[in-house]
PQR file of N, CA, C, O and H, with PARSE charges and radii, in Angstrom:
ATOM      1  N   MET A   1      -2.010  -6.855   8.662 -0.4000 1.5000
ATOM      2  CA  MET A   1      -0.645  -7.323   8.658 -0.0000 2.0000
ATOM      3  C   MET A   1       0.320  -6.164   8.463  0.5500 1.7000
ATOM      4  O   MET A   1       1.338  -6.080   9.150 -0.5500 1.4000
ATOM      5  N   ALA A   2       0.005  -5.266   7.525 -0.4000 1.5000
ATOM      6  CA  ALA A   2       0.906  -4.146   7.261 -0.0000 2.0000
ATOM      7  C   ALA A   2       1.074  -3.256   8.503  0.5500 1.7000
ATOM      8  O   ALA A   2       2.179  -2.810   8.808 -0.5500 1.4000
ATOM      9  H   ALA A   2      -0.822  -5.334   6.967  0.4000 1.0000
ATOM     10  N   LYS A   3       0.002  -3.013   9.190 -0.4000 1.5000
ATOM     11  CA  LYS A   3       0.046  -2.191  10.409 -0.0000 2.0000
ATOM     12  C   LYS A   3       0.940  -2.890  11.485  0.5500 1.7000
ATOM     13  O   LYS A   3       1.712  -2.240  12.189 -0.5500 1.4000
ATOM     14  H   LYS A   3      -0.896  -3.375   8.942  0.4000 1.0000
ATOM     15  N   TYR A   4       0.803  -4.210  11.575 -0.4000 1.5000
ATOM     16  CA  TYR A   4       1.606  -4.975  12.510 -0.0000 2.0000
ATOM     17  C   TYR A   4       3.110  -4.793  12.237  0.5500 1.7000
ATOM     18  O   TYR A   4       3.916  -4.596  13.147 -0.5500 1.4000
ATOM     19  H   TYR A   4       0.176  -4.738  11.003  0.4000 1.0000
ATOM     20  N   ILE A   5       3.451  -4.870  10.920 -0.4000 1.5000
ATOM     21  CA  ILE A   5       4.871  -4.712  10.536 -0.0000 2.0000
ATOM     22  C   ILE A   5       5.329  -3.314  10.864  0.5500 1.7000
ATOM     23  O   ILE A   5       6.450  -3.146  11.343 -0.5500 1.4000
ATOM     24  H   ILE A   5       2.797  -5.031  10.181  0.4000 1.0000
ATOM     25  N   GLU A   6       4.505  -2.285  10.626 -0.4000 1.5000
ATOM     26  CA  GLU A   6       4.876  -0.890  10.954 -0.0000 2.0000
ATOM     27  C   GLU A   6       5.131  -0.741  12.433  0.5500 1.7000
ATOM     28  O   GLU A   6       6.102  -0.099  12.833 -0.5500 1.4000
ATOM     29  H   GLU A   6       3.594  -2.421  10.236  0.4000 1.0000
ATOM     30  N   ILE A   7       4.283  -1.317  13.246 -0.4000 1.5000
ATOM     31  CA  ILE A   7       4.391  -1.174  14.697 -0.0000 2.0000
ATOM     32  C   ILE A   7       5.634  -1.910  15.209  0.5500 1.7000
ATOM     33  O   ILE A   7       6.351  -1.395  16.068 -0.5500 1.4000
ATOM     34  H   ILE A   7       3.494  -1.838  12.921  0.4000 1.0000
ATOM     35  N   ARG A   8       5.886  -3.103  14.687 -0.4000 1.5000
ATOM     36  CA  ARG A   8       7.022  -3.919  15.164 -0.0000 2.0000
ATOM     37  C   ARG A   8       8.362  -3.520  14.605  0.5500 1.7000
ATOM     38  O   ARG A   8       9.391  -3.932  15.141 -0.5500 1.4000
ATOM     39  H   ARG A   8       5.303  -3.521  13.989  0.4000 1.0000
ATOM     40  N   ALA A   9       8.391  -2.728  13.541 -0.4000 1.5000
ATOM     41  CA  ALA A   9       9.659  -2.356  12.888 -0.0000 2.0000
ATOM     42  C   ALA A   9      10.498  -1.505  13.827  0.5500 1.7000
ATOM     43  O   ALA A   9      10.006  -0.608  14.513 -0.5500 1.4000
ATOM     44  H   ALA A   9       7.555  -2.393  13.106  0.4000 1.0000
ATOM     45  N   LYS A  10      11.764  -1.821  13.825 -0.4000 1.5000
ATOM     46  CA  LYS A  10      12.738  -1.045  14.603 -0.0000 2.0000
ATOM     47  C   LYS A  10      13.276   0.058  13.675  0.5500 1.7000
ATOM     48  O   LYS A  10      13.075   0.007  12.462 -0.5500 1.4000
ATOM     49  H   LYS A  10      12.163  -2.549  13.268  0.4000 1.0000
ATOM     50  N   GLU A  11      13.940   1.022  14.241 -0.4000 1.5000
ATOM     51  CA  GLU A  11      14.428   2.134  13.477 -0.0000 2.0000
ATOM     52  C   GLU A  11      15.438   1.719  12.399  0.5500 1.7000
ATOM     53  O   GLU A  11      15.479   2.309  11.319 -0.5500 1.4000
ATOM     54  H   GLU A  11      14.104   1.063  15.227  0.4000 1.0000
ATOM     55  N   ASN A  12      16.240   0.714  12.698 -0.4000 1.5000
ATOM     56  CA  ASN A  12      17.256   0.296  11.734 -0.0000 2.0000
ATOM     57  C   ASN A  12      16.765  -0.796  10.762  0.5500 1.7000
ATOM     58  O   ASN A  12      17.532  -1.248   9.912 -0.5500 1.4000
ATOM     59  H   ASN A  12      16.207   0.234  13.576  0.4000 1.0000
ATOM     60  N   ASP A  13      15.501  -1.221  10.879 -0.4000 1.5000
ATOM     61  CA  ASP A  13      14.912  -2.188   9.960 -0.0000 2.0000
ATOM     62  C   ASP A  13      14.699  -1.538   8.587  0.5500 1.7000
ATOM     63  O   ASP A  13      14.320  -0.371   8.486 -0.5500 1.4000
ATOM     64  H   ASP A  13      14.878  -0.854  11.570  0.4000 1.0000
ATOM     65  N   LYS A  14      14.946  -2.299   7.569 -0.4000 1.5000
ATOM     66  CA  LYS A  14      14.750  -1.797   6.203 -0.0000 2.0000
ATOM     67  C   LYS A  14      13.534  -2.473   5.609  0.5500 1.7000
ATOM     68  O   LYS A  14      13.624  -3.518   4.964 -0.5500 1.4000
ATOM     69  H   LYS A  14      15.254  -3.246   7.651  0.4000 1.0000
ATOM     70  N   VAL A  15      12.406  -1.854   5.841 -0.4000 1.5000
ATOM     71  CA  VAL A  15      11.118  -2.435   5.327 -0.0000 2.0000
ATOM     72  C   VAL A  15      10.538  -1.432   4.324  0.5500 1.7000
ATOM     73  O   VAL A  15      10.458  -0.233   4.592 -0.5500 1.4000
ATOM     74  H   VAL A  15      12.333  -1.005   6.365  0.4000 1.0000
ATOM     75  N   LEU A  16      10.136  -1.962   3.157 -0.4000 1.5000
ATOM     76  CA  LEU A  16       9.462  -1.150   2.163 -0.0000 2.0000
ATOM     77  C   LEU A  16       8.162  -1.838   1.778  0.5500 1.7000
ATOM     78  O   LEU A  16       8.136  -3.052   1.577 -0.5500 1.4000
ATOM     79  H   LEU A  16      10.201  -2.935   2.939  0.4000 1.0000
ATOM     80  N   PHE A  17       7.084  -1.071   1.675 -0.4000 1.5000
ATOM     81  CA  PHE A  17       5.810  -1.599   1.215 -0.0000 2.0000
ATOM     82  C   PHE A  17       5.723  -1.264  -0.279  0.5500 1.7000
ATOM     83  O   PHE A  17       6.091  -0.166  -0.695 -0.5500 1.4000
ATOM     84  H   PHE A  17       7.105  -0.084   1.839  0.4000 1.0000
ATOM     85  N   HIS A  18       5.231  -2.223  -1.086 -0.4000 1.5000
ATOM     86  CA  HIS A  18       5.163  -2.062  -2.503 -0.0000 2.0000
ATOM     87  C   HIS A  18       3.705  -2.097  -2.957  0.5500 1.7000
ATOM     88  O   HIS A  18       2.882  -2.816  -2.390 -0.5500 1.4000
ATOM     89  H   HIS A  18       4.931  -3.115  -0.748  0.4000 1.0000
ATOM     90  N   SER A  19       3.409  -1.335  -3.957 -0.4000 1.5000
ATOM     91  CA  SER A  19       2.088  -1.355  -4.604 -0.0000 2.0000
ATOM     92  C   SER A  19       2.319  -1.453  -6.102  0.5500 1.7000
ATOM     93  O   SER A  19       2.934  -0.572  -6.704 -0.5500 1.4000
ATOM     94  H   SER A  19       4.077  -0.751  -4.418  0.4000 1.0000
ATOM     95  N   LEU A  20       1.831  -2.514  -6.691 -0.4000 1.5000
ATOM     96  CA  LEU A  20       1.885  -2.709  -8.131 -0.0000 2.0000
ATOM     97  C   LEU A  20       0.535  -2.302  -8.710  0.5500 1.7000
ATOM     98  O   LEU A  20      -0.514  -2.728  -8.227 -0.5500 1.4000
ATOM     99  H   LEU A  20       1.332  -3.230  -6.202  0.4000 1.0000
ATOM    100  N   TYR A  21       0.573  -1.481  -9.742 -0.4000 1.5000
ATOM    101  CA  TYR A  21      -0.649  -1.043 -10.372 -0.0000 2.0000
ATOM    102  C   TYR A  21      -0.427  -0.798 -11.845  0.5500 1.7000
ATOM    103  O   TYR A  21       0.688  -0.536 -12.297 -0.5500 1.4000
ATOM    104  H   TYR A  21       1.425  -1.135 -10.135  0.4000 1.0000
ATOM    105  N   LYS A  22      -1.536  -0.890 -12.592 -0.4000 1.5000
ATOM    106  CA  LYS A  22      -1.492  -0.739 -14.042 -0.0000 2.0000
ATOM    107  C   LYS A  22      -2.176   0.553 -14.415  0.5500 1.7000
ATOM    108  O   LYS A  22      -3.245   0.874 -13.896 -0.5500 1.4000
ATOM    109  H   LYS A  22      -2.441  -1.102 -12.225  0.4000 1.0000
ATOM    110  N   LYS A  23      -1.550   1.304 -15.326 -0.4000 1.5000
ATOM    111  CA  LYS A  23      -2.131   2.540 -15.841 -0.0000 2.0000
ATOM    112  C   LYS A  23      -2.799   2.245 -17.196  0.5500 1.7000
ATOM    113  O   LYS A  23      -2.707   1.135 -17.719 -0.5500 1.4000
ATOM    114  H   LYS A  23      -0.681   1.043 -15.747  0.4000 1.0000
ATOM    115  N   ASN A  24      -3.462   3.250 -17.741 -0.4000 1.5000
ATOM    116  CA  ASN A  24      -4.178   3.097 -18.993 -0.0000 2.0000
ATOM    117  C   ASN A  24      -3.234   2.760 -20.158  0.5500 1.7000
ATOM    118  O   ASN A  24      -3.685   2.251 -21.184 -0.5500 1.4000
ATOM    119  H   ASN A  24      -3.537   4.152 -17.316  0.4000 1.0000
ATOM    120  N   ASP A  25      -1.955   3.033 -20.014 -0.4000 1.5000
ATOM    121  CA  ASP A  25      -1.006   2.723 -21.080 -0.0000 2.0000
ATOM    122  C   ASP A  25      -0.641   1.214 -21.108  0.5500 1.7000
ATOM    123  O   ASP A  25       0.121   0.772 -21.967 -0.5500 1.4000
ATOM    124  H   ASP A  25      -1.588   3.447 -19.180  0.4000 1.0000
ATOM    125  N   GLY A  26      -1.198   0.439 -20.157 -0.4000 1.5000
ATOM    126  CA  GLY A  26      -0.965  -0.984 -20.123 -0.0000 2.0000
ATOM    127  C   GLY A  26       0.316  -1.420 -19.399  0.5500 1.7000
ATOM    128  O   GLY A  26       0.576  -2.614 -19.247 -0.5500 1.4000
ATOM    129  H   GLY A  26      -1.817   0.798 -19.459  0.4000 1.0000
ATOM    130  N   LEU A  27       1.094  -0.460 -18.963 -0.4000 1.5000
ATOM    131  CA  LEU A  27       2.315  -0.766 -18.230 -0.0000 2.0000
ATOM    132  C   LEU A  27       2.006  -0.946 -16.732  0.5500 1.7000
ATOM    133  O   LEU A  27       1.086  -0.331 -16.193 -0.5500 1.4000
ATOM    134  H   LEU A  27       0.883   0.510 -19.086  0.4000 1.0000
ATOM    135  N   VAL A  28       2.794  -1.798 -16.085 -0.4000 1.5000
ATOM    136  CA  VAL A  28       2.670  -2.009 -14.625 -0.0000 2.0000
ATOM    137  C   VAL A  28       3.724  -1.161 -13.935  0.5500 1.7000
ATOM    138  O   VAL A  28       4.897  -1.179 -14.308 -0.5500 1.4000
ATOM    139  H   VAL A  28       3.542  -2.298 -16.522  0.4000 1.0000
ATOM    140  N   TYR A  29       3.295  -0.422 -12.930 -0.4000 1.5000
ATOM    141  CA  TYR A  29       4.179   0.462 -12.155 -0.0000 2.0000
ATOM    142  C   TYR A  29       4.303  -0.047 -10.721  0.5500 1.7000
ATOM    143  O   TYR A  29       3.432  -0.754 -10.213 -0.5500 1.4000
ATOM    144  H   TYR A  29       2.342  -0.408 -12.626  0.4000 1.0000
ATOM    145  N   ASP A  30       5.390   0.328 -10.096 -0.4000 1.5000
ATOM    146  CA  ASP A  30       5.672  -0.070  -8.732 -0.0000 2.0000
ATOM    147  C   ASP A  30       5.879   1.204  -7.898  0.5500 1.7000
ATOM    148  O   ASP A  30       6.688   2.064  -8.247 -0.5500 1.4000
ATOM    149  H   ASP A  30       6.097   0.903 -10.508  0.4000 1.0000
ATOM    150  N   GLU A  31       5.138   1.304  -6.798 -0.4000 1.5000
ATOM    151  CA  GLU A  31       5.323   2.394  -5.847 -0.0000 2.0000
ATOM    152  C   GLU A  31       5.900   1.805  -4.567  0.5500 1.7000
ATOM    153  O   GLU A  31       5.457   0.748  -4.118 -0.5500 1.4000
ATOM    154  H   GLU A  31       4.481   0.606  -6.515  0.4000 1.0000
ATOM    155  N   GLN A  32       6.861   2.462  -3.989 -0.4000 1.5000
ATOM    156  CA  GLN A  32       7.495   1.964  -2.763 -0.0000 2.0000
ATOM    157  C   GLN A  32       7.472   3.051  -1.697  0.5500 1.7000
ATOM    158  O   GLN A  32       7.841   4.197  -1.954 -0.5500 1.4000
ATOM    159  H   GLN A  32       7.221   3.321  -4.354  0.4000 1.0000
ATOM    160  N   LYS A  33       7.032   2.673  -0.488 -0.4000 1.5000
ATOM    161  CA  LYS A  33       7.025   3.624   0.641 -0.0000 2.0000
ATOM    162  C   LYS A  33       7.427   2.867   1.918  0.5500 1.7000
ATOM    163  O   LYS A  33       7.264   1.651   2.026 -0.5500 1.4000
ATOM    164  H   LYS A  33       6.733   1.742  -0.280  0.4000 1.0000
ATOM    165  N   ARG A  34       7.940   3.612   2.847 -0.4000 1.5000
ATOM    166  CA  ARG A  34       8.319   3.009   4.150 -0.0000 2.0000
ATOM    167  C   ARG A  34       7.115   2.775   5.033  0.5500 1.7000
ATOM    168  O   ARG A  34       7.166   1.920   5.917 -0.5500 1.4000
ATOM    169  H   ARG A  34       8.072   4.599   2.760  0.4000 1.0000
ATOM    170  N   LYS A  35       6.015   3.515   4.823 -0.4000 1.5000
ATOM    171  CA  LYS A  35       4.748   3.291   5.612 -0.0000 2.0000
ATOM    172  C   LYS A  35       3.666   2.858   4.638  0.5500 1.7000
ATOM    173  O   LYS A  35       3.496   3.422   3.557 -0.5500 1.4000
ATOM    174  H   LYS A  35       5.973   4.210   4.105  0.4000 1.0000
ATOM    175  N   PHE A  36       2.943   1.831   5.066 -0.4000 1.5000
ATOM    176  CA  PHE A  36       1.853   1.319   4.218 -0.0000 2.0000
ATOM    177  C   PHE A  36       0.803   2.395   3.910  0.5500 1.7000
ATOM    178  O   PHE A  36       0.280   2.447   2.797 -0.5500 1.4000
ATOM    179  H   PHE A  36       3.082   1.372   5.944  0.4000 1.0000
ATOM    180  N   SER A  37       0.503   3.226   4.864 -0.4000 1.5000
ATOM    181  CA  SER A  37      -0.479   4.275   4.685 -0.0000 2.0000
ATOM    182  C   SER A  37      -0.065   5.374   3.705  0.5500 1.7000
ATOM    183  O   SER A  37      -0.906   6.147   3.246 -0.5500 1.4000
ATOM    184  H   SER A  37       0.928   3.184   5.768  0.4000 1.0000
ATOM    185  N   ASP A  38       1.229   5.446   3.385 -0.4000 1.5000
ATOM    186  CA  ASP A  38       1.727   6.461   2.453 -0.0000 2.0000
ATOM    187  C   ASP A  38       1.570   6.043   0.991  0.5500 1.7000
ATOM    188  O   ASP A  38       1.787   6.853   0.090 -0.5500 1.4000
ATOM    189  H   ASP A  38       1.913   4.818   3.758  0.4000 1.0000
ATOM    190  N   LEU A  39       1.198   4.791   0.750 -0.4000 1.5000
ATOM    191  CA  LEU A  39       1.034   4.360  -0.638 -0.0000 2.0000
ATOM    192  C   LEU A  39      -0.145   5.091  -1.253  0.5500 1.7000
ATOM    193  O   LEU A  39      -1.234   5.115  -0.679 -0.5500 1.4000
ATOM    194  H   LEU A  39       1.022   4.132   1.482  0.4000 1.0000
ATOM    195  N   GLN A  40       0.065   5.680  -2.408 -0.4000 1.5000
ATOM    196  CA  GLN A  40      -1.008   6.428  -3.113 -0.0000 2.0000
ATOM    197  C   GLN A  40      -1.843   5.513  -3.979  0.5500 1.7000
ATOM    198  O   GLN A  40      -3.064   5.668  -4.026 -0.5500 1.4000
ATOM    199  H   GLN A  40       0.949   5.660  -2.874  0.4000 1.0000
ATOM    200  N   ASN A  41      -1.248   4.591  -4.647 -0.4000 1.5000
ATOM    201  CA  ASN A  41      -1.941   3.656  -5.559 -0.0000 2.0000
ATOM    202  C   ASN A  41      -2.080   2.303  -4.894  0.5500 1.7000
ATOM    203  O   ASN A  41      -1.335   1.370  -5.194 -0.5500 1.4000
ATOM    204  H   ASN A  41      -0.257   4.465  -4.609  0.4000 1.0000
ATOM    205  N   ASN A  42      -3.027   2.205  -3.998 -0.4000 1.5000
ATOM    206  CA  ASN A  42      -3.179   0.984  -3.216 -0.0000 2.0000
ATOM    207  C   ASN A  42      -4.574   0.427  -3.464  0.5500 1.7000
ATOM    208  O   ASN A  42      -5.560   0.938  -2.931 -0.5500 1.4000
ATOM    209  H   ASN A  42      -3.632   2.963  -3.754  0.4000 1.0000
ATOM    210  N   THR A  43      -4.651  -0.633  -4.282 -0.4000 1.5000
ATOM    211  CA  THR A  43      -5.941  -1.211  -4.645 -0.0000 2.0000
ATOM    212  C   THR A  43      -6.611  -1.857  -3.466  0.5500 1.7000
ATOM    213  O   THR A  43      -7.840  -1.916  -3.434 -0.5500 1.4000
ATOM    214  H   THR A  43      -3.850  -1.048  -4.714  0.4000 1.0000
ATOM    215  N   ILE A  44      -5.874  -2.343  -2.495 -0.4000 1.5000
ATOM    216  CA  ILE A  44      -6.455  -2.983  -1.277 -0.0000 2.0000
ATOM    217  C   ILE A  44      -7.216  -1.917  -0.503  0.5500 1.7000
ATOM    218  O   ILE A  44      -8.366  -2.140  -0.123 -0.5500 1.4000
ATOM    219  H   ILE A  44      -4.876  -2.295  -2.521  0.4000 1.0000
ATOM    220  N   VAL A  45      -6.612  -0.785  -0.265 -0.4000 1.5000
ATOM    221  CA  VAL A  45      -7.234   0.278   0.498 -0.0000 2.0000
ATOM    222  C   VAL A  45      -8.427   0.835  -0.275  0.5500 1.7000
ATOM    223  O   VAL A  45      -9.479   1.092   0.310 -0.5500 1.4000
ATOM    224  H   VAL A  45      -5.678  -0.604  -0.574  0.4000 1.0000
ATOM    225  N   THR A  46      -8.268   1.023  -1.589 -0.4000 1.5000
ATOM    226  CA  THR A  46      -9.351   1.542  -2.425 -0.0000 2.0000
ATOM    227  C   THR A  46     -10.538   0.628  -2.399  0.5500 1.7000
ATOM    228  O   THR A  46     -11.670   1.098  -2.290 -0.5500 1.4000
ATOM    229  H   THR A  46      -7.413   0.814  -2.064  0.4000 1.0000
ATOM    230  N   ALA A  47     -10.320  -0.684  -2.496 -0.4000 1.5000
ATOM    231  CA  ALA A  47     -11.432  -1.642  -2.452 -0.0000 2.0000
ATOM    232  C   ALA A  47     -12.090  -1.639  -1.087  0.5500 1.7000
ATOM    233  O   ALA A  47     -13.314  -1.725  -0.986 -0.5500 1.4000
ATOM    234  H   ALA A  47      -9.400  -1.066  -2.585  0.4000 1.0000
ATOM    235  N   PHE A  48     -11.288  -1.541  -0.035 -0.4000 1.5000
ATOM    236  CA  PHE A  48     -11.842  -1.485   1.332 -0.0000 2.0000
ATOM    237  C   PHE A  48     -12.716  -0.257   1.520  0.5500 1.7000
ATOM    238  O   PHE A  48     -13.809  -0.343   2.079 -0.5500 1.4000
ATOM    239  H   PHE A  48     -10.294  -1.471  -0.118  0.4000 1.0000
ATOM    240  N   GLU A  49     -12.227   0.890   1.049 -0.4000 1.5000
ATOM    241  CA  GLU A  49     -12.993   2.152   1.210 -0.0000 2.0000
ATOM    242  C   GLU A  49     -14.279   2.077   0.401  0.5500 1.7000
ATOM    243  O   GLU A  49     -15.314   2.548   0.872 -0.5500 1.4000
ATOM    244  H   GLU A  49     -11.339   0.960   0.595  0.4000 1.0000
ATOM    245  N   ALA A  50     -14.256   1.508  -0.790 -0.4000 1.5000
ATOM    246  CA  ALA A  50     -15.471   1.334  -1.588 -0.0000 2.0000
ATOM    247  C   ALA A  50     -16.456   0.415  -0.884  0.5500 1.7000
ATOM    248  O   ALA A  50     -17.660   0.670  -0.919 -0.5500 1.4000
ATOM    249  H   ALA A  50     -13.415   1.126  -1.173  0.4000 1.0000
ATOM    250  N   LEU A  51     -15.982  -0.642  -0.248 -0.4000 1.5000
ATOM    251  CA  LEU A  51     -16.833  -1.555   0.494 -0.0000 2.0000
ATOM    252  C   LEU A  51     -17.471  -0.847   1.678  0.5500 1.7000
ATOM    253  O   LEU A  51     -18.661  -1.023   1.940 -0.5500 1.4000
ATOM    254  H   LEU A  51     -15.004  -0.850  -0.219  0.4000 1.0000
ATOM    255  N   MET A  52     -16.698  -0.056   2.387 -0.4000 1.5000
ATOM    256  CA  MET A  52     -17.195   0.676   3.563 -0.0000 2.0000
ATOM    257  C   MET A  52     -18.255   1.724   3.148  0.5500 1.7000
ATOM    258  O   MET A  52     -19.203   1.976   3.891 -0.5500 1.4000
ATOM    259  H   MET A  52     -15.732   0.087   2.175  0.4000 1.0000
ATOM    260  N   ASP A  53     -18.087   2.320   1.977 -0.4000 1.5000
ATOM    261  CA  ASP A  53     -19.070   3.286   1.465 -0.0000 2.0000
ATOM    262  C   ASP A  53     -20.428   2.601   1.195  0.5500 1.7000
ATOM    263  O   ASP A  53     -21.478   3.238   1.282 -0.5500 1.4000
ATOM    264  H   ASP A  53     -17.317   2.116   1.373  0.4000 1.0000
ATOM    265  N   GLU A  54     -20.389   1.299   0.868 -0.4000 1.5000
ATOM    266  CA  GLU A  54     -21.621   0.571   0.615 -0.0000 2.0000
ATOM    267  C   GLU A  54     -22.344   0.205   1.898  0.5500 1.7000
ATOM    268  O   GLU A  54     -23.564   0.036   1.889 -0.5500 1.4000
ATOM    269  H   GLU A  54     -19.536   0.782   0.798  0.4000 1.0000
ATOM    270  N   VAL A  55     -21.637   0.082   2.974 -0.4000 1.5000
ATOM    271  CA  VAL A  55     -22.238  -0.345   4.258 -0.0000 2.0000
ATOM    272  C   VAL A  55     -23.008   0.761   4.920  0.5500 1.7000
ATOM    273  O   VAL A  55     -23.568   0.564   5.998 -0.5500 1.4000
ATOM    274  H   VAL A  55     -20.647   0.219   2.982  0.4000 1.0000
TER
END
């Protein structure tokens, strides 16, 4: 879905992808990027990569 939004987005569209994650301090942080692939703290991608490593 995220890739579809990136492909369909026009130059003047204002789309931000968000990643919510928790650090060891117990606080929840929000990361925002214009491209889904630029998110550094992305648990969906991390889980997918771990799954692919098992295959």
